C-alpha positions, 0 to 999 in steps of 0.5 A: 458329235464336235470333231476337230481337224486341226491345221497342219499346212504348212505356211510356205516356210520351205517353198523359197526355191519356187522363186529360182524356178518361176517367173515372178508374174506368175507367181503373181498371176496365182495371187491375183486368181484366189483373191478374184475369186475370195472377192467375188465369192464374197460379193456373191454371198453378200447380195445372195439375201436379196433372192435374186440370184436363182440358184443354190450356191454352195461357196469356196471362200478357204478353198482358193489355193486348190482352184487355183494351183489345180487349173494353173497346171491345166491348159486350155485345151486340156478338160474339165469336169466338177461337183457341186462346189464349182464356182472357183475351178469355173473362175480359175480355169479361165470361164466368163465372169460376167456369164457366171453370174447371168447364170446365177441370175438365171438369164438367158445369157449365162454360161448355161442358158439359165439352166443349170445355176451354180452347181451346172457351169461349163463354159467349152471355150476355157475346157470347162465341160461340166459340172453334176451337183449329183456327188460323184456323178462327174466322176465317171464323166471324166473317166470315158472322155480321158478314154476319148482321147487316148482312143482317139489321140487326142492331146488333151487331159481330163481332169475332175474335182470330187469332194471327200464325200465322193469316195463314198460312192462305188463308181470312183472306184470303179472308174480309177480301176477303169482307169488305171486299168487303161493307162487313162490320162485323168487327174483326180483332184480330190479335195478334203474338206473333211463335211458332207453336208455336215457329217465330218470325216471321222463318223463316215470314213476311218480316219487312219486309212487316207484316201489317198492312199486307198486310190493307192490300192487301185495301183494310180500314183498317187499324193496328199499335198496341202491344199491350203498352198497353192504352189505345193497343189499346182506342183502336184498337179502338174507333175501328174499332168505329165504324168498323164501326157507321156501315156504314164497314166492317171493320177490321185491327188488328195488336198486338205482344204477346209471350207469356212461357209457352211454347204451351201447358201450364205453364211458360216452354219458352225452354231447349228452344231456339227462343227466347232466355231473355234474349229473354224476360227482356227484354220483362218488363221492360216488363210491361203489366200494371205498366207501366199500374199505373205509369201509374196511379200517377203520373197519381195514380189508383192507390196502394199500398192499393188495389192491395192491396183488389184483390189481396185481392179477386181471390185471394178471388175465384179461390180461391172459383171453384177450390173450386167447380169443383172439388166440381161435379159430372162429367158423367153418361152423360145428357150425352152427349144433350144440347147437339147436333143429334139423338140 
């Protein structure tokens, strides 16, 4: 069955007031972060066929605004948990590109010591607390971390990225119920890209009951915002984080997004028939990266020379990171006994 989910975003036509409220450098930095994630993902995709990156990959091409908008609202000390599609969140939270690529190449200096691959990125120095390939597996862990912060009087807010398929797991609703009951400092950030692998949302959930309204029924402050608009994502998460810090309890944010590539691996798998290629093309007309670039250009905050300089800097960084990863040492047998609880 082919299901069409038409784009419903705003294309920034109502975002002019953001320029008066935020520093120009902050607005352009968010564009740089989105562009950087896009180019890194494209580079990973272009080299994945060489079979040197010994990890499954789940690309976030098309979902960059969600990663950057959410993570830009968090402090370094705030902790973040993710599911399997984790590259964008890891990079937006401040994770190290060289460490990430070394992990993809299974090198001993990877950010998880060659043990995790793309689906299990972690960097506690920037608050990237971990990710789980188990659908919804990170949700109760993040909820427990929020409980820990509350009991110990720590200042951090716990945030967890989850997909629409995660909301079909009972542990999500158990977590939301507990978080609402205890007024925990946590933000549940749901990237709804309409598919669980190759099964569309319409075949899994009733479309007349949006996910965020289900969360609201559990007593959470719950909203839905355009996941292709980095500014609206940023403001929604900023508000949710502020609520959590005040002790006003958890929030649930649903952001409709669209993955341009297949569920896993490189390339678009739409030809297999589970979605209409025209649907993909329709969403690509509303690219979150180029849409935001156009907004900045219209507001006089980005010109072609600035864009070219960003592209060059990002290209150089990517080349250096791949070289670093490819030339790094492989793990040895001795490394098996590090980072374990017992031996």
